[in-house]
N, C-alpha and C positions, 0 to 999 in steps of 0.2 A: 446584549451590549449594548449601550447606547448607541444612538445613531446619531452625526450632526446635519439638525435639521435647516442650520442656518449658514449661507453660505460664508466664505470668508472673505468673497469681496463686496461684502456691504460693511464697510468698516465706518467707525466714526473719523471724521476728518484728523481729530487730533493723532489717531494712530499712524499720521504720514507727515508730524511735525520733523523738520529738517534741522532744525537747530539744536545742536548739542548742548548749548546754552540755557536752553527753556528750563526756568524752575519748577519744579513740581508742587503742588498746591497744598503739600504737606511733607512735615521732614520726614526721612527717610530713615534707613538701618545706618547708612553711612555716615551720616551727621546728625543724629539724633539719639544722643549715648548718655541723657542724664541720669540713668539708672542701671549705669551698665557693671557697676562695682556693687549692686546689691546683693547682701547675703543670700537671696532666695533664687536669682540669677545663677550664681555660682554653684548651687546646688544640682541644676540642673544638667550639668556634666557627669555628676554622680550617680545618679539613679539608673537602677538596673531593671526596672521593670514598668509597667503602665501604672501601676499602684501606686509607687511613690509620686511619679509623674503628677497624677491626679491629686494628691495630696498639695501637691506645690501649688497645682494650678487654683483649688481652693485658698491658699494663703495669698497667692499674687489678685485673686479677685478681691479678698478683704483688703488688701493693703492698696487697694488700686493702683497696680502698675499694669494692670489691663490694659486699661484705657491707652499706656504710653507704647506707640509703636513698636521701638524695637525689645520692649520688654515681652509684649505680644508674640513678637515674630520668633524668638529665642524660645517661649514654651511652646508654641506652634511645629515648630523644627523638631524639638524635642520629641514630642508626640507623632511626628508623621513620620520621621526617617528614623530606621534602624538603629540602634540594635531594642528601642523600646518602642517600637512603631503600635501604634492602634489608628490605624486609617478613619475607621468609622469614626470615633472619638474626637480624632484630627478634625474630620471634615465639620463637626458641629461647633467643635471652637472656633473654627475659621470663620462661621458664620455669623460668629458673635463677634469678633473681630469688628470694631465700628469703619476703621479706614486701612486695612489691610494694606502694606507697602508692596513694593513692587519684588524683595525677598521673599515674601509672604508665600504672593501668589506663585511665583517661581517653584519654592517648596512644595506647594499644594500640587503643581505641574509634574513637578519630580517625582512627586509620590504615586502619583496615577497612572504615570508614562511606567513605572515597574511594578506595578500590581496585575490582578488579572483581568482589571477592565481600562486598557488603555486608552479607549474612544473616550473616555470621561475627561481623560487628560486634555483633549484636544478641546471638547468643550468649554474647559475650564480656561482654556487660552483664549476663547473666543468671549467669554464673560470679562477677561481681565481687558482685551481690547476696548471693550464699551464702557466699563466702571472703574479701569484703573486712572487715574491722570498721568501715571507715568509710562514712558513708551517701554516696550519690551527690550530688554539686553541683551548682553553677548551669553547669558547664562539662562534667559528663558528660551533662546532658540534651540540649544541642542537637547533639550529635555523635550520640546514638543516636538522637535524630530523622530526623538529616540519611541516617541510615543505611535506616531504616525507609523514606524519600522516595525513596531512591535502589532498593531492593530493591519500590517499588511495594506496600509492605507496611500496608494503613490497618488491620488487625487490630492488629497489633503496636504501630501509630503511636496508637490508642486506647488501649490501654494502658496506655499510656508515658503518656499525656494524663493518664490516671486517677489514676498515680502523682504524676505532680506535683499535681495538685488536692489530692491527701493530704497532701502533703508542705508544707514553708512555702515552695515556690519558686512557686505557683501565680500570683504575679502577676509572677513576674519577663519581663522585656520582651523579652531575646533568646529565651528557651524560647518564649513567648507567638507570636513573629514565626516561628519554625520550625516551630511549628505551622500557623501558617496556610499556610505555605508545602507542608507536608504535606498538608493536606486538598485543597488545591489542585491539585498535582502527581497526586494519586490520584482528582482528578475531582470530589471531594465539596466542590462550590462552595458549596453552603448554609451547612454546617460551618464552612467557611472562613470565609464573609462574617460567620456568627453570632458567631466568637470572633473577631473582627476588632472589630465594632463594639463588643464587651464590655471592649476594651483602653482603660482610662482615659487612659492617656497614649502615643499614638501616636508614633512616631519616623517618618523617611523610609523605613526597611527594612518599616516595618509596612505603609506605604500601596503600597511597591514588591510586598511580596509577593502584597496583595490584588489588584492591577493586573497582577502576571503570571498571575497563578491566573484572572482572568477573562478573558486573552487565550489562555491555553493551553487553556482549558475552553470556547470557542469562542463568549465573550460581549463580543467586541470592542467593541461599543458600551456596557455596561455599565464597561466598563476607560476609555472617555474621561469617561463620566458621574462615575466615582468622582476621577478627575483633578481635574474643576472641583470637587469637595469640597473635594479636599486643597489646592486654591489658595486657597478660603474659609476654610481653618482655617490659612493661615500658614505651611503645611509647604513649605520651600523641594524643587522635585525636583534629582534628581541625574542623572547619566548612566543609570542603572539605568532609572529614572521612564524617560524618553523613549524607551530602547529598548523598554518596553513598550508606549509608546503608539505608537510608530511602526510596532509589529510589530501591532496593532490597525487602524492604519488599511490595512497593506500586506493582512491578512486581508479586510477590509470592501471593499478595491479603491479607497478613498475619497482620492482624492488632493486635493481639496483640504482636507481635514483632514490629511494629510497636508502639505501645502504650510505650513499653520498652527503645524503642529510646528515645521519646520524652521525658519521665521522665529522663533518661541518661543526655539528653542534659540541663535537668534543673539542678539537681543536681550536673552536674560537672561544673555549671558556663561557659558553650561554649558561645561564643558571637551570640545572635541568632541576625544573621543580614537580611537583604530581602529576599538572594537566601536560606537560611536556613528556615527561614519561608513559604518559597515557597513549600518547598521541604516537610515540614509536611503537609502543605493544600493538596500537591499533595497526598500524602500517604493518609490521612485520605477521600479524594474525591474516590481514585481506588478502597478503600476497603467499598464503600459505606456509609462512615459516614459524609454525609455532614451537619448532625448537628455541629457534633463536628468541623469539618474545619470552619464551618461560625461562631462559637464561636472565633476561634482562628482569623478567617478573619478581626472581631470585635475590637477586642484588640490589631492588629496591626499597631505599631506607623508610618507604611511607606508601602505602596502598590502602586504595580506598575502593567503593563498592564499582566505580567504572573498571578499575583494573582487575579487579576478580570477574565481571562479568565477559568483560575483553577476550580473557584466557579462555573462558567458557566458551563463547560463542567459536572461538578459534577450533577449537577441538571438535566441538559439535559441526560445523563447516567441512571439517574432514573426514568427519563419519566416525569420529573416534568417540562414542557418547558414553562406553565406561567412562574416559578419563575426563570428560565434560561434566558425566553427574559427581565424580570424586570432587570436582573443583567446585561444584556445585555446594556438596553436603561440607565442604570443610569453608565456605564462606564464613565470616564473622557475622554478617547479616543479610539474611536472603531479602531483599525488598523484593517490591514487584518486578523492576527493572531485570533482576536475575531471573526469576522465574519466567519472563516475559522471552526471555531471549534462551531458556532453556524450550519451552513450550513452542517458539517459533521456528527454533532450527529443527526439532522435531518434524513439526508439519509441513516443514517447507522442504524437506529432504525424503519426502516421501513413506515418513513412519506416523501418519493419522491416530491410529490407536496407540499409540505409545504416550503421543500430544496429548490425548485426549484421559491418557493415566494420569499424565501429571498434574493436567487442568483439575480433577478431579481431587489428587492431593494437594492440591495449592486451595483448594476449597475448605478444606478440612484443617488446614493449617492457621494457626493466628497471626503470624507475623506480618502479613500485609491483605489488602484487599485485592479482587482482580479490578483491573480499568479496562477502557476501551481496546487499548492493546492485546490484553489478555485475552478478552470475548473474540476478539475480530479473528485471531489465530484462532480459537476453538470454535468458530463458528465454521472455517474455513477447513479444519479438520472434519468436521460432522458431515460437510460439504462432500468430502473425499468419501467418505466411508456410509453416507446416506444415513445417518444416524440420526432422523427427524424427532427423535422424542428428547434426545440431549438439545437438539437445536431449538425446538421448542422450549424448552428449561431456560436455556437460555434467553430467549427473548421474554419470557416472562422475570426471568432474573432482572435484567435491563429496566423493565418498567418498574417494579419494585424495588429496585436501588436508586430510581429517581436519577438515573444515568440519561447524561442529553443524548439524545442519539444525532450522532453528526452523518458524514457524507460516508466514513467507512462502515461505521456499525448498519447504515441502511442497505448501503449495496451487500454486504456481507448477509444478511439477514434475507434478501432478495435474492442470491448467490445460491446460501444454505436449501431456502424453501424448492426454489428451482430444481436443483440438481438430487434433491431428498425426494421430490414426487409429488409436491403440493403446488401447483401453480395458481392456485386462487390463491392460496395463501400469500405468496410471493406478491401478486398484484397488489393484492390488500395493502401489506407493507409499502409498496412502492405509490398508490393512490393516497395512504396517508400520511407520506412524508410532507413536512410543511415546507423543505426546501429540497431541491435536485438539482446535482450537479451532473456532467455528462458521464460520471462514472455509475452514478444510479442510473439513469437511460439508458447506458450502453446495457447494465447489467439485465435491467429488465429487456430489452429486446434479444438479449443472448437468453433468458429463460425460454421466451417464446419460440424462440429458434428451436432450442433443444425438443420443444412438444412438437414442433412441424407446424406452428401456427404462422407460418410466411406473412399471409396478409395482415395479421393482427402485427405483427413485427414494423412491416413498413409504415402502417398506419401510425405505430407510433413513432417510428422514427421520422415522419411527415410532423407530429405532435410536438417533437422535441422543438423543432426548427422554428415553431408558430410562436414558443414560449421564452427565444432567442438563445438558446442554448447551441452554440456551434459542434456537429458533429467530430470526431476526431478519428484516428486509424481506427482503434480500436473500435467502433458504432460500427465503422463500413464492414470492418472482419466480422461483427455478428448480423449484421442486416445482410449480406451476400450470405452466409452460412444461411439462414432461414429462406431465402430464395431457393438457395442450393438441396435444404430440406421438402420444399413443398416445389420444386419444379417449375419453379417462375423464373424462365430464361429470359423473357423480353425484358420484364422489372430489374431481373440482376445486370442485364447489359444497361438500361439506362442509369443505374444508379453506380455501375462503375465508369461509364463514360462522365459523370458528372463530379466524381471527387476532386479532381484537381482543379477545373476550370470554373465550376460553381462552390465549391466548399473550400477549396485551396488545399486540400488534402493528397498529396503525392504517393500515388498507387503503390505499395512495395509489396514484397513477395508474398506475404498471406493474402492479399487481396489478388492477384495473381492466381496463387493457389485454389481460392475460393471461386473465381471464376471460371477455371480448367475443370473443377470439382461439379460446377454447375452445368456447364456444357457438355461434359462425360455422363453425368447421372441420366442426363435427356438424350445420350444415344448422339450426340453432336461432337464425335472423336474428333472429326478432320477439323471443324470449328475449332476444337480446344488445342490441337496440335499446330494449327496456323496464330493461335493467340500466344504461346510458347515462342512461337517462330519470333514474332513481332514486338516482343519484350524488351524494354529499354534498358532492362537490367540483365544480369546472367540468372536463367533460370537454378533455383533452389533446390535442395533434395524435397522440400513438402510440394513443388511444384512436381516435378516427377512423379510424385507417392501419390498424388491426386490422379495424375493420369494414369496410373496403375491402376489403381484402386476403380477407375472408371472402365478399363479393359476387363477386371474381373467381373463385373456387372455383365458386360457385353462380349464376354468372351471374344476376346480379338486379341488373338494371340503374339501375330508378328509386332502388332503395335506396346504391346505388352512387354516383350522381350528389349525394344527397342527403349524404352522407357526405363526397363531394370538396368540397362546398362548403362545411361545415363547418371541414373541415380547411385549407384555402384562405384562410379570415377570420382564420385564426390563424397560419398558416403560410405565405404567399404563395410561398416560394421552395420548397416541398418537392416537390423531383423524383420522390421515390417516389410519391408523389400524382398525379400525371400520367403514369407508368408505369404503374401498376394501372390507371387508367380507361381508358389507350390500350389496355393489354391486352384489356381488357373489352368495348369497341367492336370491337379487331380479331377478337377469336373471337368475336364475333356477326355480323359482317362488315359492321359500319357503315364503311365507312372513309371514309366523309364526316366523322364525328364525329373520327375519329383524324386527320384533316387539319387540323380545326379545332383540337385539341387542340396540334399540331405547331406550327402559327402561334400562339398562343398563347405555346407554348413561347419560340418567337422574339421574339416582341415583350417576352415579360419576360426575355431572354437567359438563360434556364433551357439546360443542356444536359445529355441522358441522360450518368450515369456508365458509361465503356464496360466492357463485361464483362472482366473478367481473370481469369486461370486461372494459377496458379502448382503444379509440379511439382517434388522434390527429387530430384536423380539424384547418386549419387555424393558427397554432401555441397553440391552446388550446385543452385540454385535458379534453374529457368528459369520464364521469364514467357510467357503468352501471353494476346493480345489479337485479337479478333475479327478475321477475315481477316488475322491476321498471317503476313508474310512475310521480317520480320526474323531469324528465327533462322536460325542457318549449315546447318542438318540442313532446311532450309524445303522444299526440292524432294524430298527423302526421306518426309517427311513427308505431304505432299501425294500421292505415289504410294501409302504404305502406305493412306491415307485413301480413295482410289480404291480400293482391292482390299476395304478393308471394306465399303464404299456396295455393292461388287457381290456380296459375299457374304450382306450385310442383306439384300438384295433377295432373293435366293435362298431365304431365309428366310421371306418373305412380307412382309419389314419396309417401312411407308410412312411416309413422313416424316408429323411432323402440322403441314401447313402454317399449321394456326389459328394456332400457335404465331407466325408473323412479325405485328411491331409495324405494318409498314408494307404499300401495298396493292403487288403486285407481280403483272403482268398473266401473263407467260410462266410455266407449269408448272413447267418444268427450272428456270429462273429460283429460284423459289419453292424448290426441294429444293436449288438452289446457294447460296441465302442461309443456309438452316438446318446446311448443312456446314460453315460458317466459322465456329460458332460456338467460342468460345475453349477449353471444357473439351471439346470433340470433338477439337480441336487437340492438348491437353495429355494426354488419354488415347491417341491415336495415338501420341505422343511415348514415351510410356512403354510402348506395346507395343514398340517400335521399342528402348529402352535399358533396360530392366529384365528381370532374369532371371524365366523363368517363375516361380521360386517366390515370387519376390518381388510384394507387393500394389502395386498402382498408388495412390498417396497424392494427391490433387488437392484444392487449397483455391481457392475461386472467389470474390470480393468481392459478386457479388448472388446472388440465388435462382437455380437451375437450373431453366432450361424445362422444359415437358412432352416435347419431343422429344428433347432429350438424356436426358433421364430413361429412356426408352424407348432410346435408343440404346446407354447403359451397360450396362443388362439383357440386353439381346439379346449385345454384344460380351462382354461377362461369362462369357457360355455358349459363345459359338461359338470364345473361344479359350481358355476354361478361366483364366480370371484373376480375381483378387478384386481392386476397384475401391472406393476409398474417397474419396466427392467428398464436400467440406463445402463448404454454402452459407454464405449468409451467416445462416442460422437453423439448420442441426441437418446431421447427416450420414446420406449414403445410402450403405449399405454394399451394393455390388453382388457376388452369388455364386451362379453358377450359372443364370442367369437370374431373380433373386429379388431385390428390395432389400428391407432391414431395416425401411424405413417400411412396408409392406406397402401401397405406393402411397396412403396418408395422412398427404398432406404439403401 
């Protein structure tokens, strides 16, 4: 995209002529109509394609009409605007016009404002100011403001606003409405509202612009309040108003208000066009009322791809994937948006394997091609499963297809490589990125944190600030997590203390949870409790869970019971709390307490999430549960596991039976129970299936237990293999009998 090299303040003197009676240097479209009735010009309105327009262009050149301003402007408008526009050809025609009038300049600005390159529209405006003897008029500025809005260039927008104020057009309603929309779209809600209030005679567009600004700016309540003011001013709403208000209700999840809006539309006979019907559908689905949406869908006289996709997403979000798939298969046209909706719904709702299956199906279909949204969802699914082979393929696909890497793709690639066990590749993607926003930096800091590289994460955090990127709440969560994984207590305290007063980021519950984790892991349990007592906000379940996790590490039963009690007051269904306290009791041999907890879980109808480990071999993801016998190679896996057990015992390995969360009387049964853990089965399958040079990459949904950690260390030494095991919290890189966490986890 082109950039504005020239500042808007360096304008020619004639751009500030105040006299509205000043005559231009040549006749304009308004008064130069000598050839208005020429038959060639009358044919322009009848053209249906660019080929016909080019033929008329040739005739106009032969007849000498092209050097007439009116004739040239008519031809240029037909070439640059729909329905038969060809902007590249039109631009060449514009460059040949000897003296383009203000109408022609406005047409070119308008065409680029609606194109993929709105910045070019702004550059053309600068040329107009220097080259056109006529002043910008009331038609020029709305197109320029639109271009600044599409380009999200608030700096240029404010400069244009200043020019409008200095001209005689400062009270023009169309221009003011465009400026309200600009400020709202750029997130400047205060400026938008300040300008809106100053508009003396507001029309429905003025109100719509401000309502839309509030909705898009995350202030749906303010949008509804403004609508009530609009009614008091006796301004009749239209479809655009109601679309904005329904979007506000959808964002709030306010079903009652949404139904009132639906009723208001019917009572006031507001035309229910396709866009408005789609907005009502969206409101009902986002409020979880898919059945009501389905009734409206069936009654709609006209449906488009948005209607179908909205229903599809509604069913998917409710977990009714069968119905979502039925809608998808019934769609008259499965465009990329529909595929994206279904793939992302699976990916965001804990079904990454199904999401990748759909992605593969999409690649085989010929209806559409994956776009950036598709690839981000697929990469996220790869991250969840540890499917690095497919993740690498997607990376190559992005390069081969010439897809321009944006912040979202860069962040997704870093996240995928980090979570799939290839930190060096994640760093390569990070360093090769031409532009980095705060999300890209934060993703890389998170990657380093997962691998226990706390110092490197802090260094990257400092480098980020040197480049002028301000850290946000997510950045601090990641850098504090990095400190937690490597025991950098002093560094964490310093960063935490600087959050609000140095960086303007107010510490939230996640940051306090991280600090409790930092202090708790380091054995500073009293400091952790003191921090919780002095929190300016109420401790959330995540804070108490961090303290409970620290108690597990240091076997502090009294403090663990206190944290457990607080946690259950806020979140009685938190299965993690039961598991952690049960682990502490089991570690201390308090089996009666373990039994009491299990009874309480049964009464509360709570079930522990089963351990599941995934490993990718030749592009296929294999899943193993505890004591799994469903794999086709199950017999070979257990035979290999017996061999591993014998070799480990010969090296003095003794299973850590304190890791068992249930009372098992027989010693051999205790050992057998430990050998059935899912990560041991996945490691064994990796030894059987992967070449010696290939690292064994495993993703587990729960925290790896101490016995499995010891098991992986010794296996990496005995079999000379690299093992990368990612659990719910971090990565463990085992090599030559040593883990990257240095047993601090």
